[in-house]
DRENDO-1510 file (C-alpha; in Angstrom, 1 decimal, always signed):
<recs>
REC; n; res; u; v; w
REC; 1; UNK; -0.9; +11.5; +5.8 .
REC; 2; UNK; -1.2; +8.3; +7.8 .
REC; 3; UNK; -3.9; +7.2; +10.3 .
REC; 4; UNK; -1.4; +6.8; +13.1 .
REC; 5; UNK; -0.4; +10.5; +13.1 .
REC; 6; UNK; -1.2; +13.6; +15.1 .
REC; 7; UNK; -2.5; +15.5; +12.1 .
REC; 8; UNK; -4.9; +12.7; +11.2 .
REC; 9; UNK; -6.2; +12.0; +14.7 .
REC; 10; UNK; -6.5; +15.6; +15.9 .
REC; 11; UNK; -7.2; +17.6; +12.8 .
REC; 12; UNK; -8.2; +15.8; +9.6 .
REC; 13; UNK; -10.6; +13.2; +11.0 .
REC; 14; UNK; -12.4; +15.5; +13.5 .
REC; 15; UNK; -12.8; +18.2; +10.9 .
REC; 16; UNK; -14.2; +15.7; +8.3 .
REC; 17; UNK; -16.6; +14.2; +10.8 .
REC; 18; UNK; -17.8; +17.6; +11.8 .
REC; 19; UNK; -18.5; +18.7; +8.2 .
REC; 20; UNK; -20.1; +15.3; +7.4 .
REC; 21; UNK; -22.5; +15.2; +10.3 .
REC; 22; UNK; -23.3; +18.8; +11.0 .
REC; 23; UNK; -23.6; +21.2; +8.0 .
REC; 24; UNK; -24.0; +18.4; +5.5 .
REC; 25; UNK; -25.9; +15.7; +7.4 .
REC; 26; UNK; -29.2; +16.1; +5.5 .
REC; 27; UNK; -27.7; +16.3; +2.1 .
REC; 28; UNK; -26.2; +13.0; +0.7 .
REC; 29; UNK; -24.7; +14.7; -2.3 .
REC; 30; UNK; -23.0; +17.3; -0.2 .
REC; 31; UNK; -21.7; +14.5; +2.2 .
REC; 32; UNK; -20.3; +12.5; -0.7 .
REC; 33; UNK; -18.6; +15.6; -2.2 .
REC; 34; UNK; -17.2; +16.4; +1.2 .
REC; 35; UNK; -15.8; +12.8; +1.4 .
REC; 36; UNK; -14.4; +13.0; -2.1 .
REC; 37; UNK; -12.6; +16.4; -1.6 .
REC; 38; UNK; -11.4; +15.2; +1.8 .
REC; 39; UNK; -10.1; +12.0; +0.3 .
REC; 40; UNK; -8.2; +13.9; -2.5 .
REC; 41; UNK; -6.8; +16.2; +0.2 .
REC; 42; UNK; -5.8; +13.2; +2.3 .
REC; 43; UNK; -3.9; +11.8; -0.7 .
REC; 44; UNK; -2.4; +15.1; -1.8 .
REC; 45; UNK; -1.0; +15.7; +1.7 .
REC; 46; UNK; +1.4; +12.8; +1.3 .
REC; 47; UNK; +1.6; +12.5; -2.5 .
REC; 48; UNK; +1.1; +16.0; -3.9 .
REC; 49; UNK; +3.3; +15.0; -6.9 .
REC; 50; UNK; +0.9; +12.3; -7.9 .
REC; 51; UNK; -2.6; +13.7; -7.1 .
REC; 52; UNK; -2.9; +14.4; -10.9 .
REC; 53; UNK; -2.2; +10.7; -11.5 .
REC; 54; UNK; -5.1; +9.7; -9.2 .
REC; 55; UNK; -7.4; +12.2; -11.0 .
REC; 56; UNK; -6.2; +10.8; -14.3 .
REC; 57; UNK; -7.2; +7.3; -13.2 .
REC; 58; UNK; -10.6; +8.5; -12.0 .
REC; 59; UNK; -11.3; +10.4; -15.2 .
REC; 60; UNK; -10.2; +7.6; -17.5 .
REC; 61; UNK; -12.2; +4.9; -15.7 .
REC; 62; UNK; -15.3; +7.1; -15.6 .
REC; 63; UNK; -15.1; +7.5; -19.4 .
REC; 64; UNK; -14.3; +3.9; -20.1 .
REC; 65; UNK; -17.2; +2.8; -17.8 .
REC; 66; UNK; -19.7; +5.0; -19.7 .
REC; 67; UNK; -18.4; +3.8; -23.1 .
REC; 68; UNK; -18.7; +0.1; -22.1 .
REC; 69; UNK; -22.3; +0.6; -21.1 .
REC; 70; UNK; -23.3; +2.8; -24.0 .
REC; 71; UNK; -21.5; +0.9; -26.8 .
REC; 72; UNK; -22.3; -2.8; -26.0 .
REC; 73; UNK; -21.3; -3.9; -29.4 .
REC; 74; UNK; -17.7; -2.7; -28.7 .
REC; 75; UNK; -17.7; -3.4; -24.9 .
REC; 76; UNK; -15.0; -6.1; -25.1 .
REC; 77; UNK; -12.6; -3.8; -27.0 .
REC; 78; UNK; -13.3; -0.8; -24.7 .
REC; 79; UNK; -12.7; -3.0; -21.6 .
REC; 80; UNK; -9.4; -4.1; -23.2 .
REC; 81; UNK; -8.4; -0.5; -23.8 .
REC; 82; UNK; -9.3; +0.5; -20.3 .
REC; 83; UNK; -7.3; -2.4; -18.9 .
REC; 84; UNK; -4.3; -1.4; -21.0 .
REC; 85; UNK; -4.5; +2.1; -19.7 .
REC; 86; UNK; -4.8; +1.0; -16.0 .
REC; 87; UNK; -2.0; -1.5; -16.1 .
REC; 88; UNK; +0.3; +0.6; -18.3 .
REC; 89; UNK; +0.3; +3.3; -15.7 .
REC; 90; UNK; +1.0; +0.7; -13.0 .
REC; 91; UNK; +3.8; -0.8; -15.1 .
REC; 92; UNK; +5.5; +2.5; -15.8 .
REC; 93; UNK; +5.6; +3.5; -12.1 .
REC; 94; UNK; +6.2; +0.2; -10.5 .
REC; 95; UNK; +7.9; -2.2; -12.9 .
REC; 96; UNK; +9.7; -0.2; -15.6 .
REC; 97; UNK; +13.0; +0.1; -13.8 .
REC; 98; UNK; +12.9; -3.6; -12.8 .
REC; 99; UNK; +12.3; -4.6; -16.4 .
REC; 100; UNK; +15.1; -2.4; -17.5 .
REC; 101; UNK; +17.4; -4.0; -15.0 .
REC; 102; UNK; +16.5; -7.4; -16.4 .
REC; 103; UNK; +17.2; -6.4; -20.0 .
REC; 104; UNK; +20.5; -4.9; -18.9 .
REC; 105; UNK; +21.7; -8.4; -18.0 .
REC; 106; UNK; +21.7; -9.2; -21.8 .
REC; 107; UNK; +25.2; -8.6; -23.2 .
REC; 108; UNK; +25.4; -5.4; -25.2 .
REC; 109; UNK; +22.2; -3.9; -23.7 .
REC; 110; UNK; +22.6; -0.8; -21.5 .
REC; 111; UNK; +19.5; +1.2; -20.7 .
REC; 112; UNK; +19.3; +3.9; -18.1 .
REC; 113; UNK; +16.8; +3.5; -15.3 .
REC; 114; UNK; +14.0; +6.0; -15.3 .
REC; 115; UNK; +14.0; +6.4; -11.5 .
REC; 116; UNK; +10.3; +7.3; -11.0 .
REC; 117; UNK; +9.1; +7.3; -7.3 .
REC; 118; UNK; +6.4; +4.8; -6.6 .
REC; 119; UNK; +3.0; +6.5; -5.9 .
REC; 120; UNK; +1.6; +5.3; -2.6 .
REC; 121; UNK; -1.4; +3.0; -3.1 .
REC; 122; UNK; -1.1; +2.7; -6.9 .
REC; 123; UNK; -1.6; -1.1; -6.8 .
REC; 124; UNK; -4.7; -0.8; -4.7 .
REC; 125; UNK; -6.5; +2.0; -6.6 .
REC; 126; UNK; -5.5; +0.4; -9.9 .
REC; 127; UNK; -7.2; -2.9; -8.9 .
REC; 128; UNK; -10.3; -1.0; -7.7 .
REC; 129; UNK; -10.5; +0.9; -10.9 .
REC; 130; UNK; -10.2; -2.3; -12.9 .
REC; 131; UNK; -12.9; -3.9; -10.7 .
REC; 132; UNK; -15.2; -1.1; -11.7 .
REC; 133; UNK; -14.7; -1.6; -15.5 .
REC; 134; UNK; -15.1; -5.4; -15.2 .
REC; 135; UNK; -18.2; -5.2; -13.1 .
REC; 136; UNK; -19.8; -2.8; -15.6 .
REC; 137; UNK; -18.8; -5.0; -18.5 .
REC; 138; UNK; -20.3; -8.1; -16.8 .
REC; 139; UNK; -23.5; -6.3; -16.0 .
REC; 140; UNK; -23.1; -6.6; -12.3 .
REC; 141; UNK; -23.3; -2.8; -11.9 .
REC; 142; UNK; -24.4; +0.2; -13.9 .
REC; 143; UNK; -21.9; +2.7; -15.1 .
REC; 144; UNK; -21.9; +5.9; -13.1 .
REC; 145; UNK; -23.2; +8.9; -15.0 .
REC; 146; UNK; -21.8; +11.2; -12.3 .
REC; 147; UNK; -18.0; +11.3; -12.2 .
REC; 148; UNK; -18.1; +12.2; -8.5 .
REC; 149; UNK; -19.2; +8.7; -7.6 .
REC; 150; UNK; -16.4; +7.0; -9.6 .
REC; 151; UNK; -14.0; +9.4; -7.8 .
REC; 152; UNK; -15.5; +8.5; -4.5 .
REC; 153; UNK; -15.2; +4.8; -5.1 .
REC; 154; UNK; -11.6; +4.9; -6.3 .
REC; 155; UNK; -10.3; +7.6; -3.9 .
REC; 156; UNK; -12.3; +7.0; -0.7 .
REC; 157; UNK; -9.6; +7.7; +1.9 .
REC; 158; UNK; -10.0; +4.8; +4.4 .
REC; 159; UNK; -9.0; +2.2; +1.9 .
REC; 160; UNK; -7.2; +4.3; -0.7 .
REC; 161; UNK; -3.6; +3.6; +0.0 .
REC; 162; UNK; -3.4; +0.2; +1.6 .
REC; 163; UNK; -6.8; -1.5; +1.1 .
REC; 164; UNK; -8.8; -3.5; +1.6 .
REC; 165; UNK; -9.5; -3.8; -2.2 .
REC; 166; UNK; -13.2; -2.9; -2.3 .
REC; 167; UNK; -15.3; -4.3; -5.2 .
REC; 168; UNK; -17.4; -1.8; -7.0 .
REC; 169; UNK; -20.5; -4.1; -7.0 .
REC; 170; UNK; -20.3; -4.3; -3.2 .
REC; 171; UNK; -20.2; -0.6; -2.6 .
REC; 172; UNK; -22.1; +1.0; -5.5 .
REC; 173; UNK; -25.4; +1.2; -3.7 .
REC; 174; UNK; -23.8; +2.3; -0.4 .
REC; 175; UNK; -22.6; +5.5; -2.0 .
REC; 176; UNK; -26.2; +6.8; -2.2 .
REC; 177; UNK; -28.2; +4.5; +0.1 .
REC; 178; UNK; -26.0; +3.9; +3.1 .
REC; 179; UNK; -27.5; +4.5; +6.5 .
REC; 180; UNK; -25.4; +5.9; +9.4 .
REC; 181; UNK; -26.4; +5.1; +13.0 .
REC; 182; UNK; -24.9; +5.6; +16.5 .
REC; 183; UNK; -24.4; +1.8; +16.7 .
REC; 184; UNK; -22.5; +1.6; +13.4 .
REC; 185; UNK; -20.4; +4.7; +14.4 .
REC; 186; UNK; -19.6; +3.1; +17.8 .
REC; 187; UNK; -18.5; -0.1; +16.1 .
REC; 188; UNK; -16.4; +1.9; +13.8 .
REC; 189; UNK; -14.6; +3.8; +16.6 .
REC; 190; UNK; -13.9; +0.5; +18.4 .
REC; 191; UNK; -12.6; -1.2; +15.2 .
REC; 192; UNK; -10.4; +1.9; +14.5 .
REC; 193; UNK; -8.9; +1.9; +18.0 .
REC; 194; UNK; -8.1; -1.9; +17.8 .
REC; 195; UNK; -6.3; -1.3; +14.5 .
REC; 196; UNK; -4.4; +1.7; +15.9 .
REC; 197; UNK; -3.2; -0.4; +18.8 .
REC; 198; UNK; -2.2; -3.3; +16.6 .
REC; 199; UNK; -0.1; -0.9; +14.4 .
REC; 200; UNK; +1.5; +1.3; +17.0 .
REC; 201; UNK; +2.0; -1.1; +19.9 .
REC; 202; UNK; +2.6; -4.4; +18.2 .
REC; 203; UNK; +3.6; -4.0; +14.6 .
REC; 204; UNK; +6.0; -1.1; +15.2 .
REC; 205; UNK; +7.6; -2.9; +18.2 .
REC; 206; UNK; +8.2; -6.0; +16.1 .
REC; 207; UNK; +9.6; -3.9; +13.3 .
REC; 208; UNK; +12.4; -2.8; +15.5 .
REC; 209; UNK; +13.7; -6.3; +16.0 .
REC; 210; UNK; +13.0; -7.5; +12.5 .
REC; 211; UNK; +14.7; -4.5; +10.9 .
REC; 212; UNK; +17.7; -4.6; +13.2 .
REC; 213; UNK; +18.4; -8.3; +12.5 .
REC; 214; UNK; +17.8; -7.9; +8.7 .
REC; 215; UNK; +20.1; -4.9; +8.6 .
REC; 216; UNK; +22.9; -6.9; +10.1 .
REC; 217; UNK; +22.5; -9.7; +7.6 .
REC; 218; UNK; +22.3; -7.2; +4.7 .
REC; 219; UNK; +25.5; -5.6; +5.9 .
REC; 220; UNK; +27.3; -9.0; +5.8 .
REC; 221; UNK; +27.3; -9.8; +9.5 .
REC; 222; UNK; +27.1; -13.5; +10.6 .
REC; 223; UNK; +24.3; -14.2; +13.1 .
REC; 224; UNK; +23.1; -17.3; +14.9 .
REC; 225; UNK; +20.3; -19.4; +13.6 .
REC; 226; UNK; +18.3; -18.4; +16.7 .
REC; 227; UNK; +18.7; -14.8; +16.0 .
REC; 228; UNK; +17.7; -15.3; +12.3 .
REC; 229; UNK; +14.6; -17.2; +13.3 .
REC; 230; UNK; +13.8; -14.5; +15.9 .
REC; 231; UNK; +14.0; -11.9; +13.1 .
REC; 232; UNK; +11.7; -13.9; +10.8 .
REC; 233; UNK; +9.2; -14.5; +13.5 .
REC; 234; UNK; +9.2; -10.8; +14.5 .
REC; 235; UNK; +8.6; -9.9; +10.8 .
REC; 236; UNK; +5.8; -12.5; +10.6 .
REC; 237; UNK; +4.1; -10.9; +13.5 .
REC; 238; UNK; +4.9; -7.4; +12.3 .
REC; 239; UNK; +3.4; -7.8; +8.8 .
REC; 240; UNK; +0.2; -9.3; +10.3 .
REC; 241; UNK; -0.4; -6.5; +12.8 .
REC; 242; UNK; +0.8; -3.9; +10.4 .
REC; 243; UNK; -1.6; -4.9; +7.6 .
REC; 244; UNK; -4.5; -6.2; +9.6 .
REC; 245; UNK; -4.2; -3.1; +11.8 .
REC; 246; UNK; -4.5; -0.9; +8.8 .
REC; 247; UNK; -7.5; -2.9; +7.5 .
REC; 248; UNK; -9.2; -2.6; +10.9 .
REC; 249; UNK; -8.7; +1.1; +10.9 .
REC; 250; UNK; -10.0; +1.3; +7.3 .
REC; 251; UNK; -13.1; -0.8; +8.1 .
REC; 252; UNK; -13.7; +1.3; +11.3 .
REC; 253; UNK; -13.4; +4.6; +9.4 .
REC; 254; UNK; -15.8; +3.3; +6.8 .
REC; 255; UNK; -18.3; +2.5; +9.5 .
REC; 256; UNK; -18.0; +6.0; +10.9 .
REC; 257; UNK; -19.2; +7.3; +7.6 .
REC; 258; UNK; -21.9; +4.7; +7.1 .
REC; 259; UNK; -19.9; +2.3; +4.8 .
REC; 260; UNK; -19.6; -1.4; +5.3 .
REC; 261; UNK; -16.4; -2.9; +3.9 .
REC; 262; UNK; -15.8; -6.6; +3.7 .
REC; 263; UNK; -13.3; -8.2; +6.1 .
REC; 264; UNK; -9.7; -8.5; +5.0 .
REC; 265; UNK; -8.3; -10.8; +7.7 .
REC; 266; UNK; -9.7; -13.7; +9.7 .
REC; 267; UNK; -7.0; -14.8; +12.1 .
REC; 268; UNK; -4.8; -16.4; +9.4 .
REC; 269; UNK; -2.1; -17.7; +11.8 .
REC; 270; UNK; -4.5; -20.3; +13.3 .
REC; 271; UNK; -4.8; -22.0; +9.9 .
REC; 272; UNK; -4.0; -25.7; +9.6 .
REC; 273; UNK; -3.0; -25.6; +5.9 .
REC; 274; UNK; -1.6; -23.0; +3.5 .
REC; 275; UNK; -4.8; -23.3; +1.5 .
REC; 276; UNK; -6.8; -22.2; +4.6 .
REC; 277; UNK; -4.2; -19.5; +5.3 .
REC; 278; UNK; -4.9; -17.8; +2.0 .
REC; 279; UNK; -8.6; -17.9; +2.7 .
REC; 280; UNK; -7.9; -15.9; +5.8 .
REC; 281; UNK; -5.1; -13.6; +4.8 .
REC; 282; UNK; -5.6; -10.5; +2.6 .
REC; 283; UNK; -9.0; -11.8; +1.6 .
REC; 284; UNK; -9.8; -8.9; -0.7 .
REC; 285; UNK; -6.7; -9.6; -2.8 .
REC; 286; UNK; -7.2; -13.4; -2.9 .
REC; 287; UNK; -10.8; -13.0; -3.9 .
REC; 288; UNK; -9.9; -10.3; -6.5 .
REC; 289; UNK; -7.4; -12.7; -8.3 .
REC; 290; UNK; -9.9; -15.6; -7.9 .
REC; 291; UNK; -12.8; -13.7; -9.6 .
REC; 292; UNK; -10.9; -11.6; -12.1 .
REC; 293; UNK; -8.1; -13.9; -13.1 .
REC; 294; UNK; -8.4; -17.5; -11.9 .
REC; 295; UNK; -12.1; -18.2; -12.8 .
REC; 296; UNK; -11.9; -16.4; -16.2 .
REC; 297; UNK; -8.9; -18.7; -17.0 .
REC; 298; UNK; -11.1; -21.7; -16.3 .
REC; 299; UNK; -10.6; -22.0; -12.6 .
REC; 300; UNK; -10.8; -25.6; -11.3 .
REC; 301; UNK; -13.3; -26.7; -13.9 .
REC; 302; UNK; -10.8; -27.8; -16.5 .
REC; 303; UNK; -8.2; -30.4; -17.0 .
REC; 304; UNK; -5.6; -31.0; -14.3 .
REC; 305; UNK; -2.6; -29.4; -16.1 .
REC; 306; UNK; -4.7; -26.3; -16.8 .
REC; 307; UNK; -5.7; -26.0; -13.1 .
REC; 308; UNK; -2.0; -25.9; -12.3 .
REC; 309; UNK; -1.3; -23.5; -15.1 .
REC; 310; UNK; -4.0; -21.2; -13.8 .
REC; 311; UNK; -2.5; -21.5; -10.3 .
REC; 312; UNK; +0.9; -20.6; -11.6 .
REC; 313; UNK; -0.4; -17.6; -13.5 .
REC; 314; UNK; -2.3; -16.4; -10.4 .
REC; 315; UNK; +0.7; -16.8; -8.0 .
REC; 316; UNK; +3.2; -15.2; -10.4 .
REC; 317; UNK; +0.9; -12.2; -10.7 .
REC; 318; UNK; +0.3; -12.2; -6.9 .
REC; 319; UNK; +4.1; -12.1; -6.4 .
REC; 320; UNK; +4.6; -9.4; -9.0 .
REC; 321; UNK; +1.7; -7.3; -7.6 .
REC; 322; UNK; +3.5; -7.1; -4.3 .
REC; 323; UNK; +6.7; -5.7; -5.7 .
REC; 324; UNK; +9.2; -5.4; -8.6 .
REC; 325; UNK; +11.9; -7.8; -7.4 .
REC; 326; UNK; +12.9; -11.4; -7.9 .
REC; 327; UNK; +12.2; -12.1; -4.2 .
REC; 328; UNK; +8.5; -11.3; -4.7 .
REC; 329; UNK; +8.5; -13.6; -7.8 .
REC; 330; UNK; +10.0; -16.5; -5.9 .
REC; 331; UNK; +7.6; -15.7; -3.0 .
REC; 332; UNK; +4.7; -16.2; -5.4 .
REC; 333; UNK; +6.3; -19.4; -6.8 .
REC; 334; UNK; +6.8; -20.7; -3.2 .
REC; 335; UNK; +3.1; -20.5; -2.6 .
REC; 336; UNK; +2.3; -22.0; -6.0 .
REC; 337; UNK; +4.4; -25.1; -5.2 .
REC; 338; UNK; +2.9; -25.5; -1.7 .
REC; 339; UNK; -0.7; -24.9; -2.8 .
REC; 340; UNK; -0.3; -27.2; -5.8 .
REC; 341; UNK; +1.0; -30.0; -3.5 .
REC; 342; UNK; -1.9; -29.4; -1.1 .
REC; 343; UNK; -4.3; -29.7; -4.0 .
REC; 344; UNK; -2.7; -33.0; -5.1 .
REC; 345; UNK; -2.8; -34.3; -1.6 .
REC; 346; UNK; -6.3; -32.8; -0.9 .
REC; 347; UNK; -4.9; -31.0; +2.2 .
REC; 348; UNK; -7.0; -28.1; +3.4 .
REC; 349; UNK; -9.9; -29.2; +1.1 .
REC; 350; UNK; -11.0; -32.4; +2.7 .
REC; 351; UNK; -9.7; -31.8; +6.3 .
REC; 352; UNK; -6.8; -34.2; +5.8 .
REC; 353; UNK; -4.2; -32.2; +7.7 .
REC; 354; UNK; -3.6; -33.2; +11.4 .
REC; 355; UNK; -4.6; -30.4; +13.8 .
REC; 356; UNK; -1.2; -29.9; +15.5 .
REC; 357; UNK; +1.0; -31.0; +12.7 .
REC; 358; UNK; -1.0; -28.9; +10.2 .
REC; 359; UNK; -0.7; -25.8; +12.2 .
REC; 360; UNK; +3.1; -26.2; +12.7 .
REC; 361; UNK; +3.7; -27.0; +9.0 .
REC; 362; UNK; +1.6; -24.0; +8.0 .
REC; 363; UNK; +3.4; -21.6; +10.3 .
REC; 364; UNK; +6.8; -23.0; +9.1 .
REC; 365; UNK; +5.8; -22.4; +5.4 .
REC; 366; UNK; +4.4; -18.9; +6.1 .
REC; 367; UNK; +7.6; -17.9; +8.1 .
REC; 368; UNK; +9.8; -19.1; +5.2 .
REC; 369; UNK; +7.6; -17.1; +2.8 .
REC; 370; UNK; +7.8; -13.9; +4.8 .
REC; 371; UNK; +11.5; -14.2; +5.1 .
REC; 372; UNK; +11.6; -14.1; +1.3 .
REC; 373; UNK; +9.2; -11.2; +1.4 .
REC; 374; UNK; +11.2; -9.1; +3.8 .
REC; 375; UNK; +14.6; -9.5; +2.1 .
REC; 376; UNK; +15.6; -6.5; -0.1 .
REC; 377; UNK; +16.9; -8.9; -2.8 .
REC; 378; UNK; +17.6; -12.6; -3.4 .
REC; 379; UNK; +21.3; -12.4; -2.4 .
REC; 380; UNK; +20.3; -11.2; +1.1 .
REC; 381; UNK; +17.5; -13.8; +1.2 .
REC; 382; UNK; +20.0; -16.5; +0.4 .
REC; 383; UNK; +22.4; -15.4; +3.2 .
REC; 384; UNK; +19.5; -15.1; +5.6 .
REC; 385; UNK; +18.2; -18.6; +4.9 .
REC; 386; UNK; +21.7; -20.0; +5.2 .
REC; 387; UNK; +21.9; -18.5; +8.7 .
REC; 388; UNK; +18.4; -19.6; +9.7 .
REC; 389; UNK; +19.4; -23.2; +9.0 .
REC; 390; UNK; +22.9; -23.0; +10.5 .
REC; 391; UNK; +24.7; -23.1; +7.2 .
REC; 392; UNK; +27.7; -21.1; +6.2 .
REC; 393; UNK; +29.7; -21.7; +3.0 .
REC; 394; UNK; +28.1; -25.1; +2.7 .
REC; 395; UNK; +29.2; -26.2; +6.2 .
REC; 396; UNK; +27.2; -26.5; +9.3 .
REC; 397; UNK; +27.7; -23.5; +11.5 .
REC; 398; UNK; +28.0; -24.4; +15.2 .
REC; 399; UNK; +26.3; -21.3; +16.5 .
REC; 400; UNK; +22.6; -22.0; +16.7 .
REC; 401; UNK; +21.8; -19.4; +19.3 .
REC; 402; UNK; +23.5; -16.5; +21.2 .
REC; 403; UNK; +23.1; -14.3; +24.2 .
REC; 404; UNK; +21.8; -11.4; +22.0 .
REC; 405; UNK; +18.8; -13.4; +20.8 .
REC; 406; UNK; +17.9; -14.5; +24.3 .
REC; 407; UNK; +18.3; -11.0; +25.6 .
REC; 408; UNK; +15.9; -9.6; +22.9 .
REC; 409; UNK; +13.4; -12.3; +23.6 .
REC; 410; UNK; +13.6; -12.0; +27.4 .
REC; 411; UNK; +13.6; -8.2; +27.5 .
REC; 412; UNK; +10.6; -7.9; +25.2 .
REC; 413; UNK; +8.7; -11.1; +26.3 .
REC; 414; UNK; +5.4; -9.2; +27.0 .
REC; 415; UNK; +5.3; -7.8; +23.5 .
REC; 416; UNK; +6.0; -11.3; +21.9 .
REC; 417; UNK; +3.4; -13.0; +24.2 .
REC; 418; UNK; +0.8; -10.3; +23.4 .
REC; 419; UNK; +1.5; -10.6; +19.7 .
REC; 420; UNK; +1.2; -14.3; +19.8 .
REC; 421; UNK; -2.0; -14.2; +21.9 .
REC; 422; UNK; -3.9; -11.8; +19.8 .
REC; 423; UNK; -3.3; -13.9; +16.6 .
REC; 424; UNK; -6.0; -16.0; +18.2 .
REC; 425; UNK; -9.7; -15.0; +18.2 .
REC; 426; UNK; -9.6; -14.0; +21.9 .
REC; 427; UNK; -11.4; -10.7; +21.5 .
REC; 428; UNK; -14.4; -12.4; +19.8 .
REC; 429; UNK; -14.6; -14.9; +22.7 .
REC; 430; UNK; -14.4; -12.1; +25.4 .
REC; 431; UNK; -17.0; -10.0; +23.7 .
REC; 432; UNK; -19.5; -12.8; +23.9 .
REC; 433; UNK; -20.1; -11.9; +27.5 .
REC; 434; UNK; -21.6; -8.6; +28.9 .
REC; 435; UNK; -18.8; -8.1; +31.3 .
REC; 436; UNK; -16.4; -9.0; +28.5 .
REC; 437; UNK; -17.7; -6.1; +26.4 .
REC; 438; UNK; -17.2; -3.7; +29.3 .
REC; 439; UNK; -13.7; -4.9; +29.8 .
REC; 440; UNK; -13.0; -4.5; +26.0 .
REC; 441; UNK; -14.2; -0.8; +26.2 .
REC; 442; UNK; -12.0; -0.1; +29.2 .
REC; 443; UNK; -9.1; -1.8; +27.6 .
REC; 444; UNK; -9.6; +0.1; +24.3 .
REC; 445; UNK; -9.4; +3.4; +26.2 .
REC; 446; UNK; -6.2; +2.4; +27.8 .
REC; 447; UNK; -4.7; +1.1; +24.6 .
REC; 448; UNK; -5.7; +4.4; +22.8 .
REC; 449; UNK; -3.9; +6.4; +25.5 .
REC; 450; UNK; -0.8; +4.2; +25.3 .
REC; 451; UNK; -0.9; +4.4; +21.5 .
REC; 452; UNK; -1.0; +8.2; +21.7 .
REC; 453; UNK; +2.0; +8.2; +23.9 .
REC; 454; UNK; +3.9; +6.1; +21.3 .
REC; 455; UNK; +2.8; +8.4; +18.5 .
REC; 456; UNK; +3.8; +11.6; +20.3 .
REC; 457; UNK; +7.1; +10.1; +21.2 .
REC; 458; UNK; +7.6; +9.4; +17.4 .
REC; 459; UNK; +7.9; +5.6; +17.7 .
REC; 460; UNK; +6.5; +5.0; +14.3 .
REC; 461; UNK; +7.4; +3.1; +11.1 .
REC; 462; UNK; +5.5; +3.4; +7.8 .
REC; 463; UNK; +2.9; +0.8; +6.9 .
REC; 464; UNK; +4.6; -2.0; +4.9 .
REC; 465; UNK; +1.8; -2.1; +2.3 .
REC; 466; UNK; +2.5; +1.6; +1.4 .
REC; 467; UNK; +5.2; +0.1; -0.8 .
REC; 468; UNK; +2.7; -1.8; -2.8 .
</recs>
């Protein structure tokens, strides 16, 4: 089940809200049980094969959390055992076949791929489960004695399958002490509608162009540099509106049920350095790696070479987290090189980047990174890059643009302009004024109606981060 679907909008969400606020409104335990069962049903609707896997993760992490707190003299070993279980499951389903393909490159080695389908959201709920164990181990939170609350934390449907990655310490008290209010509910509805419009109207529109152009390159067609750049820019806009739209919907849904999730995006495309970009993009993942990997390795409080070693480990893991493929590994290495260079030059840390030049350089670096990210493999990525820069077989290709690229851009200019405009914090500026807030409300109703038309027509593509 996805948020941008008829069954979610007109059946699942209204039914869950009705149960939560009417028969169960005076009983927090009943409300939490309602949310847990609803969340498990939400996951089972789309992943009935793997609902037992989710329940296995909940059960294991509940037990490991209890053991860590009760057996402090063995807490380190219990945490290690829990970590192995969490990431062994993730490895088997996400990375086993890729690892087999790597070993099959060795002469004389021939292993058969397992062919397991990737459970939706496994990377997200694995990281949340690991956060629970580490927070209990560090004493930042008490282990839950009631397994329902561990299940609610790991499986809560707004952020279950595509984030944001919620820290246990940030939500532990909310599970029993949150306070719903009409204002919070209203904010949640507004945030959900913004996310829905981002996804349906902008992300899905951009995906049409990006997918069409990438498919041509993957099929072996030659395209102009202008067409290649148009495809990369469309994907750059698509992935932002797709993922930030989902995060907006998740945060909005959380507010409807009284939860306050942390922000996951802060207008990343206005950044003037790549360092700043990663403070604004997928904030929950960046902070997860910072607090659970980078700082435990020594962070920035160690010798220079160890700092770069730590960065290398973090960015290799970040690339691998996103997918089992060499393009994701090189994507992680791309950012390791850029962020290491910025650290050496103190760019993004001491405001040394020029305002305009910094923005242009950052956007260029990010578009190159997303081109690596969108390619199905490195061979397609290599062909795509050669066309982006007008190269073919080592020679300069004369075709830098064509009528097709201009036609796509001209025929869909309002969508590209809107996608570019709303990368800026314009809504925040408009909402500062009373008349602006009224305009936002009217605009949201119009966008919701338009989004429904697109959903009913079937103009929908899956969330990109469902693959992770």
